[in-house]
C-alpha positions in Angstrom: 33.3 151.7 83.3 35.8 154.5 83.1 37.5 156.2 85.9 37.3 160.0 85.7 40.4 162.0 84.8 42.7 163.2 87.5 40.6 164.7 90.3 40.3 164.6 94.1 36.7 165.5 94.7 34.8 167.0 97.6 35.6 164.0 99.8 39.3 164.4 99.3 39.0 168.1 100.2 37.2 167.4 103.5 39.7 164.7 104.4 42.6 167.1 103.6 41.2 169.7 106.0 41.3 167.2 108.8 45.0 166.6 108.4 47.1 168.2 111.1 50.7 168.0 112.0 49.6 167.3 115.6 48.1 163.9 114.6 50.1 160.8 115.3 52.1 159.6 112.4 50.1 156.4 111.9 46.8 158.2 111.9 48.0 160.9 109.6 49.4 158.2 107.2 45.9 156.6 107.2 44.2 159.8 106.3 46.8 160.5 103.6 46.1 157.0 102.2 42.4 157.7 102.1 43.1 161.0 100.2 45.3 159.1 97.8 42.7 156.5 97.2 40.3 159.2 95.8 42.8 160.2 93.2 41.9 158.5 89.9 43.3 158.4 86.4 41.4 158.2 83.1 41.3 154.6 82.1 39.5 152.5 79.4 38.6 149.0 80.6 39.6 146.5 77.9 37.8 143.1 78.1 38.8 140.3 75.7 35.9 140.0 73.3 35.7 137.0 71.1 35.3 137.2 67.3 31.8 136.9 65.8 32.8 136.7 62.2 36.1 134.9 61.7 38.7 136.5 59.5 41.1 134.3 57.4 44.1 133.0 59.3 47.5 134.6 58.7 49.4 131.5 57.6 48.8 128.1 56.1 50.8 125.2 57.5 51.4 122.1 55.4 53.1 119.0 56.8 54.1 116.0 54.7 52.7 113.0 56.5 55.3 110.6 55.2 58.2 112.8 56.2 56.7 113.3 59.7 56.1 109.6 60.1 59.8 108.9 59.3 60.9 111.5 61.8 58.6 110.1 64.6 59.9 106.5 63.9 63.5 107.7 64.1 62.9 109.6 67.3 61.0 106.7 68.9 64.0 104.4 68.6 66.6 107.1 69.3 64.9 108.4 72.5 63.2 105.2 73.6 62.3 105.4 77.2 62.5 109.2 77.3 58.8 109.6 76.6 58.7 113.3 77.4 60.9 113.8 74.4 59.1 111.4 72.1 55.7 112.9 72.8 56.9 116.6 72.9 55.1 119.2 70.8 57.8 121.5 69.3 55.6 124.5 68.5 55.5 127.1 71.2 52.2 128.4 69.9 50.4 125.0 69.8 50.2 124.4 66.1 51.1 120.8 66.5 49.4 120.2 69.9 46.3 118.5 68.6 45.4 114.9 69.4 47.5 113.6 66.4 50.1 116.4 66.5 51.5 117.4 63.1 49.3 115.0 61.2 46.5 117.5 61.7 48.1 120.9 62.4 46.2 123.9 63.8 47.3 126.7 61.4 45.0 129.2 63.2 47.5 129.4 66.0 50.5 130.0 63.7 52.3 133.3 64.1 54.9 132.7 61.3 58.0 132.2 63.5 59.1 129.5 60.9 60.9 127.4 63.5 59.3 124.3 62.2 60.1 125.0 58.6 63.7 125.9 59.4 64.2 122.7 61.4 62.4 120.4 59.0 62.3 122.1 55.6 62.0 118.6 53.9 58.4 118.2 55.0 57.1 121.4 56.7 56.0 124.4 54.7 54.5 127.7 56.2 53.1 130.2 53.8 51.0 133.4 53.9 47.3 132.7 53.5 46.1 134.0 50.2 42.6 134.4 51.5 43.8 137.0 54.1 45.7 138.8 51.4 42.4 139.4 49.5 41.0 141.6 52.3 41.3 145.4 52.1 43.1 147.1 49.3 46.4 148.7 48.5 46.1 151.2 51.4 44.0 149.5 54.0 46.0 146.2 53.7 45.3 142.8 55.1 48.0 143.4 57.7 46.1 146.5 59.0 42.9 144.5 59.2 44.5 141.6 61.0 46.2 143.9 63.5 43.0 145.9 64.1 41.1 142.7 64.7 43.6 141.6 67.3 43.6 145.0 69.0 39.8 145.0 69.1 39.7 141.5 70.5 42.2 141.9 73.3 42.6 145.6 73.9 46.3 145.2 74.2 49.3 146.4 72.3 50.1 143.7 69.7 53.7 142.6 70.1 55.1 139.9 67.9 58.6 139.5 69.3 60.0 138.5 65.9 62.4 141.4 65.3 62.8 143.2 62.0 60.2 142.0 59.4 60.7 144.1 56.4 61.8 147.5 55.0 61.7 150.5 57.2 60.2 153.2 54.9 57.3 153.1 52.6 54.5 155.3 51.2 52.0 157.4 53.2 52.5 157.4 57.0 55.3 154.9 56.7 57.5 157.8 55.4 57.7 159.2 58.9 59.8 157.9 61.8 59.2 159.2 65.3 62.3 160.5 67.1 62.9 158.7 70.4 66.3 160.1 71.1 65.3 162.7 73.6 64.1 160.5 76.4 63.1 162.1 79.7 63.1 159.5 82.4 60.1 160.6 84.6 57.5 160.0 81.8 59.3 157.0 80.2 56.9 154.5 81.7 54.2 155.0 79.1 51.4 152.5 79.8 52.9 151.3 83.1 51.6 154.5 84.7 54.2 155.7 87.3 53.8 159.2 85.8 50.7 160.7 84.3 50.7 161.3 80.5 47.7 163.2 79.5 45.8 162.3 76.3 42.9 164.9 76.6 42.5 167.6 74.0 40.5 170.8 73.9 38.0 171.6 71.1 36.8 175.1 70.5 37.8 178.8 70.8 40.8 179.7 72.9 41.7 183.4 72.8 45.3 184.3 72.4 44.9 186.8 75.3 42.1 187.9 77.6 40.3 191.2 77.2 38.3 192.9 80.0 35.5 195.4 80.2 36.0 198.5 82.3 33.8 196.9 85.0 36.2 193.9 85.1 34.0 191.5 83.2 35.6 189.2 80.6 35.0 190.2 77.0 36.5 187.2 75.1 35.8 184.1 77.3 37.1 180.7 76.0 34.4 178.6 74.4 35.5 175.1 74.3 35.1 171.5 75.5 37.5 168.7 76.4 37.6 165.1 75.3 39.8 162.5 76.9 41.4 161.0 73.7 42.7 162.8 70.6 40.4 161.0 68.3 36.7 161.1 67.4 34.4 158.7 65.5 33.5 159.6 61.9 30.0 158.8 60.6 29.6 155.3 59.2 28.5 154.7 55.6 24.8 155.5 55.1 24.2 151.9 53.9 25.0 150.2 57.2 22.4 149.2 59.7 21.2 151.7 62.3 22.7 149.6 65.1 26.2 150.8 64.1 25.2 154.5 64.9 23.9 153.3 68.3 27.2 151.5 68.9 29.2 154.6 67.9 27.2 156.8 70.2 27.5 154.5 73.2 31.2 153.9 72.7 31.8 157.6 72.4 30.1 158.2 75.7 32.0 155.4 77.4 35.3 156.7 76.1 34.4 160.4 76.6 34.9 161.4 73.0 32.6 162.4 70.2 30.6 160.5 67.5 29.8 162.5 64.3 26.4 161.2 62.9 24.0 162.6 60.3 21.4 164.9 61.6 18.5 162.7 60.4 20.1 159.6 62.1 20.4 161.4 65.4 16.8 162.6 65.2 15.3 159.3 64.0 17.1 157.2 66.6 16.9 159.7 69.5 20.7 159.7 69.9 21.1 163.3 71.0 23.6 163.5 73.8 26.8 165.3 75.0 28.9 162.8 73.0 27.0 162.9 69.7 27.7 165.6 67.1 24.8 166.0 64.6 26.1 166.8 61.1 23.7 169.4 59.6 23.7 170.7 56.0 23.9 174.5 55.8 20.4 174.8 54.4 19.1 173.0 57.5 21.2 174.8 60.1 18.1 176.2 61.7 17.5 172.7 63.2 20.4 173.3 65.6 17.7 174.2 68.2 16.0 170.8 67.9 18.9 169.0 69.7 18.8 168.8 73.4 19.8 166.2 76.0 23.1 167.8 76.7 24.2 168.3 73.0 27.4 170.4 73.1 28.4 170.6 69.5 27.0 170.4 66.0 28.8 170.2 62.6 28.0 172.1 59.4 28.7 169.7 56.6 30.0 172.3 54.1 31.2 175.9 54.4 28.6 178.6 53.9 29.2 182.2 55.1 25.4 182.8 55.2 24.7 179.7 57.3 27.7 180.5 59.5 26.3 183.9 60.3 23.2 182.3 61.7 25.1 180.1 64.2 28.2 182.1 64.8 27.1 183.3 68.2 25.1 180.3 69.2 25.9 178.8 72.7 26.6 175.4 71.1 30.1 174.8 69.6 29.9 174.5 65.8 32.5 172.8 63.7 32.7 173.1 59.9 33.7 170.3 57.6 36.3 171.3 55.0 37.2 168.7 52.3 40.6 168.8 50.6 39.1 169.9 47.3 40.1 172.7 45.0 41.5 175.9 46.7 40.8 174.6 50.2 43.5 176.8 51.8 41.6 180.0 50.7 38.5 178.6 52.3 40.4 177.7 55.4 41.6 181.3 55.8 38.1 182.7 55.0 36.6 180.4 57.7 39.1 181.3 60.3 38.7 185.0 59.6 35.0 184.6 59.9 35.4 183.2 63.4 35.2 179.4 62.9 37.1 177.8 65.7 36.7 174.1 65.0 37.5 172.8 61.5 37.4 169.2 60.3 39.7 168.6 57.4 38.6 165.7 55.3 40.5 163.6 52.8 39.3 160.3 51.2 39.9 156.9 52.9 43.4 156.7 51.4 44.3 160.0 52.9 44.4 161.8 49.5 43.0 165.1 48.3 41.3 165.5 44.9 44.8 166.4 43.5 46.4 163.2 44.9 48.3 164.9 47.8 48.7 162.9 51.0 47.3 164.0 54.3 50.7 164.2 56.0 51.6 167.1 53.6 48.0 168.5 53.7 47.9 168.6 57.5 51.2 170.4 57.6 50.0 172.9 55.1 46.9 173.6 57.1 48.8 173.9 60.4 51.5 176.2 59.1 49.0 178.3 57.1 47.4 179.2 60.5 50.8 179.6 62.2 51.7 182.1 59.5 48.3 183.8 59.9 49.1 184.2 63.6 46.0 182.4 65.0 46.9 178.7 65.1 46.1 178.4 68.8 42.7 180.0 68.4 41.5 177.2 66.1 41.0 173.4 66.6 42.0 171.3 63.6 40.7 167.7 63.3 41.9 165.6 60.4 40.0 162.7 58.8 41.1 160.3 56.1 43.9 157.7 55.8 44.0 156.7 59.5 44.4 153.0 59.3 46.7 152.1 62.2 47.6 153.1 65.7 50.9 154.7 64.6 49.0 157.0 62.2 47.4 158.8 65.2 50.6 160.4 66.7 52.0 161.0 63.2 48.9 163.0 62.2 49.2 165.0 65.4 52.9 165.7 64.8 52.0 167.1 61.4 49.7 169.6 63.0 46.3 168.1 64.0 44.7 168.5 67.4 42.7 165.3 66.9 41.9 162.8 64.2 38.7 161.1 63.0 38.4 157.3 62.8 36.3 155.7 60.1 37.1 152.3 58.5 39.0 151.0 61.6 35.8 151.2 63.6 34.0 149.0 61.2 36.9 146.5 61.1 36.9 146.5 64.9 33.3 145.1 64.6 34.6 142.6 62.1 32.8 144.1 59.1 34.0 142.8 55.7 34.7 145.8 53.4 34.7 145.4 49.6 34.3 147.5 46.5 35.7 151.0 46.4 37.5 151.6 49.7 38.9 155.0 48.8 35.9 157.2 48.1 33.7 158.0 51.0 30.3 156.4 51.6 30.5 153.9 48.7 32.1 150.8 50.2 30.1 147.6 50.5 30.0 146.7 54.2 29.1 143.2 55.4 28.5 143.2 59.2 28.5 140.1 61.4 25.1 138.4 61.6 25.1 138.3 65.4 26.1 142.0 65.8 24.7 143.4 69.0 25.3 146.7 70.8 27.2 145.5 73.9 29.6 143.4 71.8 30.2 146.2 69.2 30.7 148.8 71.9 33.3 146.6 73.7 35.2 145.9 70.5 35.5 149.6 69.9 36.5 150.2 73.5 39.2 147.6 73.1 40.5 149.2 70.0 40.5 152.6 71.6 42.4 151.3 74.7 45.0 149.7 72.5 45.5 152.8 70.3 45.7 155.0 73.4 48.2 152.8 75.0 50.4 152.8 71.9 50.1 156.6 71.9 51.2 156.7 75.5 54.3 154.5 74.6 55.3 157.1 72.0 54.7 160.0 74.2 56.6 158.4 77.1 59.6 157.5 74.8 59.7 161.1 73.7 59.5 162.5 77.2 56.3 164.3 76.5 53.8 164.5 79.3 50.6 165.4 77.3 49.5 164.9 73.8 48.7 168.6 73.3 52.5 169.2 73.3 52.9 166.8 70.4 50.9 168.9 68.0 53.1 170.3 65.2 56.3 168.9 66.7 57.9 168.4 63.3 61.3 168.4 65.0 60.4 165.0 66.6 59.9 163.4 63.2 62.2 162.2 60.5 61.2 161.4 56.9 62.6 158.3 55.3 63.0 160.0 51.9 65.0 162.9 53.4 67.3 160.5 55.3 67.9 158.4 52.2 68.6 161.5 50.1 71.0 162.7 52.7 72.8 159.4 53.0 72.8 158.1 49.4 72.0 161.1 47.2 75.6 161.4 45.9 75.7 157.7 44.8 75.2 157.0 41.1 72.0 155.2 40.5 70.2 156.2 43.6 66.5 156.6 43.2 64.7 158.6 45.9 61.2 158.1 47.2 61.7 156.4 50.6 60.6 152.9 49.4 
């Protein structure tokens, strides 16, 4: 399904060796073309995948039948003979294109452009659907859910074409604006692909310098792996059906990323693979040896110096989970000084620590703590919690993460209805579609991944950045709404900051 990342392969090498300046131009051009045809870029195939569990429509459309009848009668006599005008359907999106037109509108097609209401306010009313507004909560809003559903259905970048639709700033990730002022033309094309923009990231130990033995052998070899996108899949809630874990594992393999799953789930379902990371409690870390089938990495669910000593020198990569609880920075330094090279920083689903701090601030604290410690490049930081939209991905990387973890968006991609406490981990009530099957679920996640990657490419292209690794910690490419408002309006009496 996916083309491999940029490579030429053995066939290209053999063809290249045959190229000679003595060949006729036409023949040499043909060989060069064959070499070029072996050059592939990483790609995710998005295939439109229909909904299985319908979400509420975005808008309700009410048309006064008496007012519409008066309008049609007036137009019948005014444009008599011009039947193309009389029988026209004014809505571009087909809301009034049913057999009886506006007498039975199709609100599922409405995008809220309001043309009909503006032209005929006396009998047409378009309003937000209150049923949609009930989905999600104050953080994972109904707008996020509707957008994720569209991305998972089509795999494309959602573009409304309706211009400015509200305030610029807001809480959470909406506080950050990405800076597009330094455009470098060669990489400006983004998803159009004239120039490669890399989205692969490295996980693991990368020494700051190489040390050699007297005999010339390397003493501190890098110990790392590469995934093709800067996001991984967090474990689903323990209450969901086992098919979800299978879907995550298969989607991670197709995308060439990682799915983090509980150790018992991996063992029970036989999901061990190069793209599945078993999550093992410290007291069970000895079971690291039980995973084969190409397993490259495991995760220790909590920090334990004793358990780490057991696996520190193991051939497999080992990540350690670090929640934003208590004095997490001291534990971070302790872990790094002990040789942990992959750390997964975890907030709740609203992106908050136990002290109520948001992940944009927390990620920066973690990043700059390691910068100050002089070993940031030796450590991979992955952040989980609060990622609810495609724009949150580059913003999390800008604040210092190498990669992020996706959780609730993956369930929403499969049209799960979430209810109850959506902030705390592993407690939300999840209602999956009745007809959920592996192929459909995998394709929905592939579509979401394709859409989010394309939106990341657009931001990287607009910034003139050729690979996502260079975006990490680029705070200079970001602006904070609160800072800008304070600078612009701080001296005005009555100004209240906060970026809202």
